[in-house]
C-alpha positions in Angstrom: 0.3 0.0 -0.4 1.4 2.8 -0.3 1.6 6.8 1.3 -1.8 8.4 -0.1 -2.9 5.2 0.0 -2.3 4.8 3.6 -3.0 8.6 4.6 -6.5 8.5 2.7 -7.6 5.1 5.3 -7.0 6.7 7.7 -9.0 9.3 7.6 -12.0 8.1 5.4 -12.4 4.9 8.0 -14.0 7.8 10.2 -14.7 10.6 7.3 -18.2 11.4 8.8 -17.7 10.8 12.5 -14.6 13.2 12.9 -14.3 15.3 10.3 -18.0 16.0 9.2 -18.9 15.6 12.7 -22.2 13.4 11.5 -24.3 11.0 13.9 -25.2 7.7 13.0 -28.9 8.3 11.8 -29.5 10.2 8.1 -30.7 13.0 8.4 -33.6 13.4 6.4 -34.7 16.9 7.9 -31.7 18.9 6.6 -30.7 16.6 3.8 -34.3 18.5 2.3 -33.4 21.2 3.5 -30.0 21.2 1.6 -31.8 19.3 -2.0 -34.1 22.5 -2.4 -31.1 24.8 -3.1 -30.1 22.1 -5.6 -33.3 22.3 -8.1 -31.9 25.7 -8.8 -28.2 24.1 -9.3 -29.0 21.4 -11.7 -32.0 23.0 -13.4 -32.1 22.0 -16.6 -29.5 19.0 -16.4 -32.0 15.9 -15.0 -33.3 13.1 -17.3 -36.7 13.6 -17.5 -37.3 10.2 -17.2 -37.6 9.0 -13.7 -36.2 5.3 -14.3 -32.5 6.7 -16.0 -29.9 5.0 -14.1 -28.1 7.0 -12.0 -24.8 6.6 -10.4 -23.7 9.0 -7.5 -19.8 8.5 -7.0 -18.1 9.4 -3.9 -22.2 9.3 -2.2 -20.6 10.4 1.2 -23.7 10.3 3.6 -26.7 9.8 0.4 -27.8 13.1 0.5 -28.2 13.5 -3.2 -29.3 10.3 -3.5 -32.1 11.7 -1.3 -32.0 14.6 -3.0 -32.3 11.9 -6.7 -35.5 9.7 -4.8 -37.7 12.4 -2.8 -37.8 13.5 -6.8 -39.2 10.5 -8.0 -36.2 9.0 -9.1 -36.0 4.8 -8.9 -32.6 3.7 -10.1 -30.3 4.8 -7.7 -26.2 4.2 -7.7 -24.3 4.9 -5.3 -20.6 4.3 -4.1 -18.3 5.7 -2.0 -14.7 4.2 0.0 -15.4 5.0 3.6 -17.5 2.4 5.8 -19.0 5.3 7.5 -20.4 7.4 4.4 -21.6 4.0 3.1 -23.4 2.9 5.9 -25.3 6.4 6.6 -26.3 6.3 2.4 -27.8 2.5 2.7 -29.9 4.3 5.5 -31.7 6.1 2.0 -30.7 3.9 -1.2 -30.1 -0.2 -0.8 -27.9 0.2 -4.1 -24.5 1.9 -2.4 -21.4 0.2 -2.6 -18.5 0.4 0.0 -15.5 1.0 -2.9 -12.8 2.5 -4.6 -14.5 4.9 -7.2 -11.9 4.5 -10.2 -11.9 0.8 -9.5 -15.5 0.8 -9.4 -15.9 2.5 -12.4 -13.3 0.2 -14.7 -15.7 -2.7 -13.9 -18.8 -0.7 -15.6 -19.3 0.1 -18.8 -22.6 2.1 -20.5 -24.5 1.3 -17.4 -25.5 5.1 -16.9 -27.7 7.8 -18.2 -26.2 10.4 -15.1 -23.2 10.4 -13.6 -22.7 12.9 -9.9 -19.4 13.6 -8.5 -19.8 15.9 -5.4 -17.4 17.2 -4.4 -15.0 14.5 -5.2 -11.9 15.4 -7.4 -10.3 17.5 -6.0 -9.4 15.0 -3.0 -8.1 12.6 -6.3 -4.1 13.9 -7.8 -3.7 14.7 -11.4 -3.3 11.1 -13.6 -6.3 10.1 -10.8 -8.4 13.3 -12.0 -7.7 11.7 -15.5 -8.8 7.5 -14.3 -11.8 9.4 -13.2 -13.4 11.4 -16.1 -12.0 8.5 -18.4 -14.3 6.3 -15.4 -17.0 8.0 -15.8 -17.1 8.5 -19.1 -17.2 4.4 -20.3 -19.3 3.9 -17.2 -22.2 6.8 -19.6 -24.3 5.9 -21.8 -24.1 7.6 -25.1 -25.7 10.5 -24.9 -25.0 10.6 -21.1 -24.2 13.5 -18.7 -21.7 13.5 -16.1 -22.3 16.4 -13.2 -19.5 17.6 -11.0 -19.3 19.8 -7.8 -15.7 21.2 -6.7 -14.0 23.7 -4.7 -13.2 27.6 -7.4 -9.4 27.8 -7.5 -10.8 31.5 -9.7 -12.2 32.4 -6.2 -10.2 35.2 -3.6 -10.7 32.4 -0.8 -9.7 29.6 -3.8 -6.0 29.1 -1.4 -8.8 28.9 2.0 -10.6 25.5 -0.2 -7.9 23.9 -1.6 -5.9 24.1 2.1 -9.4 23.8 3.9 -9.3 19.9 4.0 -6.2 17.8 4.1 -7.1 15.5 1.8 -7.2 18.0 -1.2 -4.8 17.3 -3.6 -6.0 19.5 -6.7 -8.4 22.5 -7.7 -9.9 23.7 -10.7 -11.6 26.8 -12.6 -14.2 26.5 -14.7 -11.6 26.6 -18.0 -9.2 24.2 -16.7 -12.2 21.9 -16.2 -14.0 21.9 -19.1 -11.0 21.5 -20.7 -10.4 17.8 -19.0 -14.2 17.1 -19.8 -13.7 17.7 -23.5 -10.2 15.7 -23.4 -11.8 13.1 -21.3 -14.8 12.7 -24.3 -17.6 15.0 -22.5 -19.1 17.4 -24.6 -20.9 20.6 -24.2 -19.5 21.8 -20.9 -21.3 24.6 -19.2 -20.4 25.9 -15.5 -22.6 27.3 -12.5 -22.0 29.6 -9.1 -23.1 28.2 -6.9 -24.7 31.1 -4.6 -27.5 32.3 -3.3 -30.9 30.5 -4.9 -32.4 33.6 -7.2 -35.7 32.1 -6.4 -38.0 29.7 -4.9 -35.8 29.1 -1.9 -36.1 32.1 0.9 -36.5 35.6 1.1 -33.2 35.5 2.6 -32.1 33.7 0.2 -32.9 35.9 -3.1 -32.0 39.2 -0.8 -28.9 38.1 -0.6 -28.2 36.9 -4.6 -29.2 40.2 -5.1 -26.2 41.9 -3.1 -24.5 38.8 -4.7 -24.9 40.3 -8.3 -23.7 44.1 -7.1 -20.4 42.1 -5.6 -19.7 40.0 -8.9 -20.3 42.9 -11.2 -17.4 44.3 -9.0 -15.6 41.3 -8.7 -15.3 41.4 -13.2 -14.3 45.2 -13.2 -11.7 44.4 -11.0 -10.4 42.0 -13.3 -10.7 43.8 -16.4 -8.7 46.7 -15.3 -5.9 43.6 -14.7 -5.7 42.1 -17.3 -8.5 42.7 -19.9 -10.6 39.9 -19.5 -12.7 38.7 -17.0 -14.1 35.5 -15.0 -17.2 34.2 -15.0 -17.6 32.6 -12.1 -16.9 33.6 -8.6 -18.6 31.7 -6.2 -16.5 29.6 -3.9 -17.4 26.4 -5.3 -18.9 25.5 -8.6 -20.8 22.7 -11.0 -19.9 21.6 -14.2 -21.7 19.5 -16.6 -20.8 17.7 -20.3 -22.6 15.1 -22.0 -20.8 12.2 -23.3 -20.6 12.3 -26.5 -23.0 10.4 -28.6 -21.8 8.2 -31.4 -21.9 9.3 -35.3 -25.5 9.0 -36.1 -26.6 7.9 -32.3 -29.5 10.4 -30.5 -29.0 10.8 -27.0 -30.9 7.9 -24.5 -32.5 10.0 -22.1 -34.2 14.1 -22.7 -33.0 16.5 -20.4 -35.7 18.4 -18.6 -36.0 21.9 -20.2 -34.6 25.2 -18.0 -37.9 26.6 -16.6 
């Protein structure tokens, strides 16, 4: 076992209890509150077919699986290396595997219509990042979608996020991740900020969104003044998505929800 595997095993064996202070029982109420914002963040990206095959890699305690389940999706699979996280996630969905994500992805091919990986890619070293993206592309059906959530290196707090977790190995901004997705067969990449939700969440969130628009306008002016160009993604965390290239003449297998 190499040094990286040793430290990961030591941390992930008790990741839920020691690093996330999670209880032994899945908190459905907290997960439901968390999930409300993702109706906005993931708008237009989720399959219309509630029987679409969905895989959540690095599923953690199962919050995203709970999000899918509460919105009517029935064909759900999760995978995580942490035994504590798997025990929690299995309270949401029985089909959760305790396994190394890279090994699991190498064992499946063209099985899923949607793969999500939230807060996982930054925990991989560079060669693992490419293996992970290649594995996701291989595990997707043609036209299937990949959605990733990761810290944003381009935010003023990029260093805080990069080094805020001992297991973080790399950090991305939207352009660098988009280029890697294209390299690994995921096309049409789109990135979105994960800031306050403008409507449908709470009055407080709407007010924060208005303030955030003023702040990000200032950040754009700063970038233009310094470099002559600007970024589009300034939030501390962002979400990116693209679809697997379909074979010539082949259409995507699962239609996506239309944006409101």
